[in-house]
Rosetta silent file (secondary structure, phi, psi, omega in degrees, C-alpha in Angstrom):
SEQUENCE: TLPTYEQLTVPRRGPEEGS
SCORE:     score description
SCORE:     0.000 S_00000001
   1 L     0.000  122.585 -179.269   60.229  -73.480   12.552 S_00000001
   2 L   -86.310  149.514  179.078   56.884  -74.810   13.671 S_00000001
   3 L   -66.133  145.113 -179.549   56.525  -77.121   16.679 S_00000001
   4 L   -75.076  173.950 -177.989   56.097  -80.784   15.882 S_00000001
   5 H   -60.019  -44.246 -177.993   52.976  -82.821   16.585 S_00000001
   6 H   -69.355  -27.630 -177.859   54.337  -84.273   19.805 S_00000001
   7 H   -68.162  -36.830 -175.405   55.451  -80.834   20.981 S_00000001
   8 H  -101.043  -11.200  178.795   51.940  -79.387   20.987 S_00000001
   9 H   -96.244  -25.343 -179.357   49.963  -82.541   21.794 S_00000001
  10 L  -122.510   78.613  177.731   52.062  -83.647   24.755 S_00000001
  11 L   -72.577 -167.721 -177.951   52.848  -80.605   26.900 S_00000001
  12 L   -81.214  -14.646 -179.388   54.326  -80.898   30.403 S_00000001
  13 L   -89.363  -74.487 -179.064   50.859  -81.132   32.002 S_00000001
  14 L   177.099  132.652 -177.339   48.745  -83.595   30.012 S_00000001
  15 L   -68.906  -59.953 -176.974   47.289  -83.809   26.495 S_00000001
  16 L  -108.526   -0.118 -176.763   43.908  -85.401   27.081 S_00000001
  17 L   -78.825  -27.527 -177.907   44.017  -85.528   30.843 S_00000001
  18 L   -91.642   60.109 -179.275   43.077  -81.887   31.287 S_00000001
  19 L   -87.624    0.000    0.000   39.559  -82.151   29.948 S_00000001
């Protein structure tokens, strides 16, 4: 079972915040 879109785009740290 592959992780969903939200699972890999919104980790516990930050999706776009850790640029």
